[in-house]
Backbone bond lengths (Angstrom), bond angles and torsions (degrees), N, CA, C in turn:
res aa  C-N    CA-C-N  psi(-1)  N-CA   C-N-CA  omega(-1)  CA-C   N-CA-C  phi
1 M - - - 1.462 - - 1.524 107.78 -
2 A 1.296 117.50 124.42 1.465 121.90 -179.11 1.522 110.08 -80.83
3 T 1.305 115.09 140.50 1.459 120.41 176.03 1.523 108.07 -99.75
4 S 1.330 116.83 177.16 1.465 120.33 -178.25 1.531 111.34 -62.80
5 S 1.326 117.34 -24.30 1.462 119.38 179.22 1.527 111.48 -88.05
6 G 1.354 117.78 -0.95 1.446 121.47 178.66 1.520 113.32 87.01
7 L 1.318 118.55 -2.76 1.462 121.65 -179.96 1.524 110.25 -85.55
8 E 1.308 114.74 151.18 1.462 119.49 176.29 1.527 109.19 -76.21
9 A 1.342 115.90 139.61 1.462 120.43 176.12 1.523 108.48 -81.62
10 T 1.293 116.14 152.05 1.455 123.02 176.96 1.520 106.82 -115.84
11 Q 1.318 116.39 141.24 1.464 119.23 -177.60 1.515 111.93 -147.40
12 R 1.323 115.26 160.94 1.470 122.49 174.89 1.521 107.68 -135.62
13 L 1.309 115.57 140.51 1.456 121.52 176.85 1.525 109.35 -72.87
14 L 1.329 116.53 129.52 1.461 120.88 174.39 1.526 109.44 -90.03
15 F 1.339 116.30 -54.57 1.461 120.65 175.29 1.511 110.10 -167.10
16 R 1.316 114.85 160.35 1.458 122.06 175.25 1.519 108.04 -101.64
17 E 1.306 114.80 146.36 1.466 119.97 178.78 1.520 110.31 -96.05
18 H 1.332 114.80 166.31 1.461 122.52 174.51 1.521 108.35 -126.53
19 V 1.316 115.44 159.64 1.461 122.01 176.73 1.517 107.59 -119.79
20 Y 1.334 115.35 137.60 1.462 120.82 177.67 1.525 108.85 -159.40
21 P 1.324 116.38 157.97 1.465 119.60 -179.88 1.529 111.83 -77.90
22 V 1.343 114.60 137.61 1.463 121.83 176.67 1.520 109.12 -135.32
23 C 1.340 115.13 160.32 1.462 119.91 177.55 1.521 109.80 -157.67
24 H 1.320 114.99 173.97 1.462 121.13 174.27 1.532 107.98 -66.15
25 P 1.318 118.05 141.98 1.469 120.67 -177.52 1.526 115.07 -54.17
26 R 1.332 117.77 -32.31 1.470 118.74 -175.42 1.533 113.17 -68.38
27 L 1.341 117.45 -14.24 1.462 119.80 179.03 1.528 113.37 -80.22
28 L 1.330 117.21 -15.78 1.462 120.07 -178.46 1.523 110.99 -114.08
29 P 1.330 116.88 135.24 1.456 119.26 177.02 1.529 110.36 -63.62
30 G 1.304 116.25 129.14 1.465 121.30 179.78 1.512 113.59 68.78
31 Q 1.313 117.39 9.47 1.462 122.81 179.56 1.528 111.98 53.78
32 Q 1.329 116.31 31.45 1.464 122.82 -178.96 1.522 109.75 -116.91
33 P 1.339 117.47 154.66 1.469 119.63 176.72 1.528 111.17 -55.64
34 L 1.317 115.10 149.01 1.462 120.73 -179.87 1.526 110.64 -63.68
35 T 1.321 116.58 134.00 1.461 120.46 172.83 1.524 109.47 -92.33
36 D 1.323 116.93 -23.35 1.455 123.10 176.82 1.530 107.44 -111.57
37 V 1.341 116.44 100.86 1.460 120.25 -174.78 1.529 112.67 -65.04
38 T 1.316 118.26 -18.50 1.471 119.82 178.70 1.524 111.31 -64.43
39 R 1.334 117.82 -20.99 1.473 121.32 177.22 1.530 111.92 -63.38
40 L 1.323 115.97 -22.29 1.465 120.57 179.41 1.525 111.02 -59.35
41 K 1.320 117.02 -30.69 1.470 121.42 -179.93 1.524 112.83 -62.75
42 S 1.313 116.99 -26.82 1.469 120.67 -175.67 1.525 113.20 -96.91
43 L 1.311 117.95 -0.09 1.466 121.39 -178.09 1.530 110.12 -101.87
44 P 1.346 117.41 149.58 1.470 119.85 -179.88 1.529 111.17 -69.76
45 L 1.320 115.54 129.90 1.462 121.73 -179.87 1.524 109.73 -103.67
46 L 1.315 115.93 133.30 1.463 122.03 177.69 1.522 108.10 -100.42
47 H 1.318 116.95 131.09 1.460 122.35 -176.61 1.518 110.42 -111.67
48 K 1.345 115.45 146.13 1.454 122.21 177.64 1.520 108.93 -106.70
49 G 1.322 117.01 133.75 1.459 121.79 176.05 1.516 113.03 91.21
50 R 1.321 115.13 171.64 1.459 120.89 -179.48 1.522 110.74 -73.54
51 T 1.305 116.27 158.75 1.460 122.30 177.72 1.524 109.74 -52.67
52 G 1.327 115.16 132.71 1.459 120.65 179.52 1.513 114.50 81.09
53 E 1.332 117.57 4.08 1.466 121.20 -178.58 1.519 112.10 -110.28
54 D 1.316 118.75 39.76 1.460 120.67 176.31 1.517 107.81 -72.82
55 R 1.330 115.23 91.96 1.462 120.79 -177.29 1.520 109.72 -83.10
56 G 1.296 116.43 115.23 1.456 120.76 178.50 1.511 111.43 85.50
57 V 1.300 114.71 140.89 1.459 121.36 -179.03 1.525 111.46 -56.63
58 E 1.328 116.09 -37.54 1.466 118.68 -175.16 1.521 113.22 -65.15
59 W 1.348 118.12 -21.78 1.466 121.47 -177.23 1.514 112.92 -97.75
60 S 1.300 118.45 -2.27 1.456 122.61 -172.68 1.529 111.39 -98.13
61 W 1.337 115.97 116.69 1.464 118.81 175.54 1.528 109.82 -62.93
62 T 1.329 117.81 -30.86 1.466 120.71 177.06 1.530 109.85 -60.31
63 S 1.332 117.34 -46.63 1.465 121.32 178.61 1.523 111.39 -63.05
64 W 1.318 116.36 -42.33 1.462 119.73 179.41 1.529 110.85 -63.57
65 F 1.312 118.03 -44.24 1.460 120.63 179.56 1.527 110.72 -63.07
66 E 1.330 117.43 -39.08 1.466 120.70 177.08 1.523 110.41 -63.24
67 R 1.326 117.65 -45.36 1.478 121.39 178.32 1.513 111.67 -58.73
68 L 1.328 116.08 -37.19 1.466 121.23 -177.73 1.529 112.59 -84.04
69 G 1.325 116.89 -3.08 1.458 120.81 -179.81 1.517 113.12 73.12
70 L 1.325 117.01 30.57 1.465 121.43 -175.39 1.529 113.54 -104.38
71 G 1.317 118.32 4.99 1.461 119.33 -176.89 1.514 110.85 75.57
72 R 1.320 116.32 -145.27 1.469 120.99 -179.20 1.521 110.49 -87.68
73 P 1.335 116.90 144.95 1.465 119.61 176.49 1.527 110.05 -74.52
74 P 1.337 116.18 162.19 1.464 118.72 174.39 1.530 109.93 -61.23
75 P 1.325 118.26 159.00 1.472 119.96 178.73 1.535 111.04 -57.46
76 A 1.330 115.12 145.78 1.465 121.07 -179.75 1.519 109.58 -69.12
77 E 1.314 116.04 112.81 1.462 120.59 178.53 1.519 111.77 -101.17
78 I 1.330 116.05 -29.39 1.458 120.17 -177.51 1.530 107.92 -120.82
79 R 1.332 116.53 113.73 1.457 121.56 -175.02 1.530 109.61 -130.33
80 F 1.330 115.96 139.96 1.464 122.34 -178.04 1.522 109.88 -125.15
81 A 1.323 116.41 149.76 1.464 121.53 -178.33 1.522 112.00 -71.68
82 T 1.342 117.51 -31.31 1.467 120.36 -175.68 1.515 110.39 -131.60
83 I 1.323 115.05 160.13 1.463 120.05 176.39 1.535 110.31 -65.99
84 A 1.328 117.35 -32.91 1.468 120.56 -179.69 1.528 111.07 -61.50
85 T 1.323 117.61 -44.81 1.472 119.73 -179.85 1.518 110.85 -71.53
86 A 1.333 117.95 -33.24 1.466 120.45 176.93 1.532 110.30 -66.13
87 I 1.326 117.25 -41.47 1.474 120.55 177.62 1.526 110.24 -66.18
88 A 1.329 117.25 -39.35 1.474 120.40 177.31 1.527 110.23 -59.95
89 A 1.322 117.15 -40.31 1.468 120.81 178.04 1.527 110.66 -64.95
90 A 1.327 117.55 -39.37 1.465 120.85 176.69 1.528 110.59 -64.49
91 L 1.318 116.63 -41.68 1.475 120.52 177.72 1.530 111.36 -60.92
92 A 1.323 116.66 -31.23 1.467 121.23 179.14 1.527 112.18 -82.52
93 G 1.343 116.98 -2.53 1.459 119.98 177.54 1.517 114.73 88.17
94 N 1.337 117.12 19.11 1.461 120.69 -175.89 1.519 114.88 -87.65
95 G 1.311 118.86 -6.95 1.453 119.78 178.84 1.512 112.83 158.26
96 I 1.334 113.62 -167.88 1.466 122.55 -176.98 1.527 108.52 -105.13
97 V 1.324 116.04 134.22 1.460 121.21 -179.43 1.530 109.34 -122.71
98 L 1.321 116.12 145.18 1.458 122.02 170.75 1.526 106.04 -84.54
99 A 1.328 116.91 116.51 1.463 120.23 -171.20 1.517 112.30 -128.67
100 R 1.329 115.15 151.48 1.462 122.12 174.27 1.521 109.59 -77.42
101 S 1.327 114.91 140.36 1.463 121.76 -177.47 1.525 113.06 -53.91
102 L 1.314 117.63 -43.53 1.468 120.49 -178.27 1.523 111.83 -62.60
103 L 1.327 117.07 -35.01 1.458 120.83 -175.53 1.529 113.76 -77.83
104 V 1.323 117.73 -19.55 1.476 119.65 -176.28 1.525 113.74 -119.10
105 Q 1.317 118.13 1.89 1.459 120.00 -175.48 1.536 113.20 -57.27
106 D 1.323 117.85 -42.49 1.468 119.96 -179.16 1.525 111.40 -68.35
107 A 1.330 117.15 -41.48 1.469 120.66 179.61 1.529 111.22 -66.17
108 L 1.324 117.93 -33.24 1.462 121.04 175.66 1.527 110.33 -69.92
109 K 1.316 114.98 -43.36 1.471 120.30 -177.81 1.531 111.83 -61.62
110 D 1.337 116.71 -41.65 1.467 118.69 -177.54 1.528 113.54 -94.90
111 G 1.335 117.63 6.98 1.463 121.10 171.98 1.519 116.73 84.38
112 R 1.334 117.84 8.69 1.468 119.14 177.07 1.516 111.86 -75.51
113 L 1.332 116.35 -24.52 1.459 122.83 174.18 1.526 108.49 -130.73
114 V 1.328 115.65 156.46 1.466 121.38 174.46 1.526 108.56 -132.93
115 R 1.321 115.32 156.81 1.458 120.82 174.94 1.525 109.09 -71.87
116 V 1.313 116.19 142.99 1.455 121.51 178.81 1.524 110.57 -89.75
117 L 1.323 116.52 -33.19 1.467 122.46 -179.24 1.522 109.80 -122.29
118 P 1.324 117.06 157.11 1.467 119.33 174.99 1.531 110.99 -59.18
119 Q 1.320 116.41 153.86 1.459 123.52 -176.44 1.533 112.41 -57.25
120 S 1.308 117.65 -25.42 1.465 121.03 -178.74 1.535 112.38 -62.48
121 W 1.342 117.96 -17.29 1.464 122.01 179.57 1.533 112.99 -90.15
122 D 1.328 119.24 -4.82 1.461 121.79 -179.24 1.529 111.41 -53.98
123 L 1.325 115.39 146.06 1.465 121.64 173.94 1.523 108.83 -111.39
124 P 1.336 117.78 140.81 1.460 118.47 173.30 1.525 108.73 -63.72
125 S 1.306 116.09 138.04 1.462 121.00 178.16 1.519 110.02 -82.53
126 S 1.298 115.58 156.49 1.466 120.02 172.60 1.530 109.89 -75.85
127 K 1.323 116.70 -5.34 1.472 121.67 -179.68 1.522 110.25 -94.10
128 A 1.319 116.00 139.13 1.461 122.46 173.51 1.521 107.08 -136.20
129 Q 1.306 115.95 147.30 1.462 120.73 178.51 1.520 108.02 -101.01
130 I 1.337 115.46 128.58 1.461 121.14 -177.90 1.521 109.94 -130.64
131 V 1.308 114.97 162.11 1.460 121.61 167.86 1.529 104.83 -114.57
132 R 1.332 116.56 133.60 1.460 121.70 -174.55 1.523 109.55 -133.39
133 W 1.329 115.48 143.51 1.446 120.54 177.54 1.536 108.94 -147.96
134 P 1.342 117.59 156.40 1.464 120.67 179.27 1.529 110.69 -66.20
135 A 1.320 116.83 141.19 1.463 121.76 179.91 1.529 111.71 -56.86
136 A 1.322 116.85 -32.79 1.468 120.84 -179.90 1.530 111.70 -62.97
137 M 1.335 117.32 -20.75 1.467 120.81 -179.13 1.530 112.41 -102.13
138 A 1.323 117.64 6.88 1.467 121.47 -175.65 1.530 113.25 -57.82
139 K 1.318 117.86 -31.84 1.472 120.29 -178.91 1.524 112.67 -93.23
140 D 1.318 117.58 -3.45 1.463 121.83 -179.90 1.537 108.78 -64.47
141 P 1.336 118.26 123.36 1.467 120.49 -177.86 1.534 113.05 -60.47
142 R 1.331 117.68 -29.34 1.465 120.04 178.15 1.526 110.61 -67.64
143 V 1.336 116.56 -41.27 1.466 120.77 178.07 1.521 109.49 -65.66
144 K 1.336 117.12 -46.13 1.469 120.71 178.98 1.535 110.66 -58.59
145 A 1.319 117.64 -44.02 1.464 121.24 -179.63 1.529 110.94 -64.83
146 F 1.326 116.68 -42.80 1.463 119.96 179.42 1.526 110.91 -63.67
147 V 1.315 117.56 -46.00 1.471 120.97 -179.81 1.525 110.07 -62.28
148 R 1.348 117.46 -45.06 1.474 120.21 176.94 1.526 110.47 -57.39
149 W 1.329 116.71 -45.54 1.468 121.85 -178.91 1.528 111.25 -62.57
150 I 1.329 116.85 -50.21 1.464 119.48 -174.67 1.534 111.54 -67.62
151 L 1.324 117.49 -30.32 1.466 119.81 177.98 1.535 111.88 -72.57
152 Q 1.332 117.44 -17.07 1.464 120.93 178.02 1.523 113.05 -86.98
153 I 1.329 117.12 -14.88 1.467 120.52 -179.84 1.519 108.40 -65.64
154 P 1.331 117.67 134.96 1.467 118.93 179.00 1.524 111.17 -56.91
155 K 1.310 114.69 142.46 1.458 120.40 178.26 1.520 109.00 -74.45
156 I 1.326 116.13 -174.30 1.470 120.22 -179.24 1.522 108.25 -52.98
157 P 1.337 117.25 122.30 1.459 119.33 -178.79 1.525 111.45 -68.48
158 S 1.290 114.44 155.08 1.466 119.03 175.14 1.509 108.70 -65.47
159 D 1.331 116.48 140.35 1.452 119.06 178.39 1.514 111.35 -97.12
160 K 1.341 115.85 15.49 1.456 119.23 176.26 1.536 108.00 -73.54
161 P 1.344 117.04 145.64 1.460 118.42 179.63 1.506 112.54 -64.41
């Protein structure tokens, strides 16, 4: 990737995210992931983006229902412009949202949200977190120290109890 100075940027992968459905604990019996995925058909689904704009397989309830062998999902009744507002609606108990791991890790950890499906159903997200710096600064000891430090930070913690 060229920068404004014409130099190539240098980068390192920090971690890859995953997408999975989450909801307020009161929507799931025993606050545990569903063992019968057909129950998903009867729960309110929260959608991100305008109708017909399911960008990426990981964000599409249609794709998720196909993966789960459930056919087509019910029509989208609750739709939000951004993932942030969709997650806020899930936190308020309004339904199930397909969310990125980085965006819901704290809410899962403290019990404000729970996973709807077992972790084995997670999809890799199209999002990845990287650290990037200009190639001209690759030998700068401050850049090297920062990259070493940030690569040592624990990645997204497991949300298993």
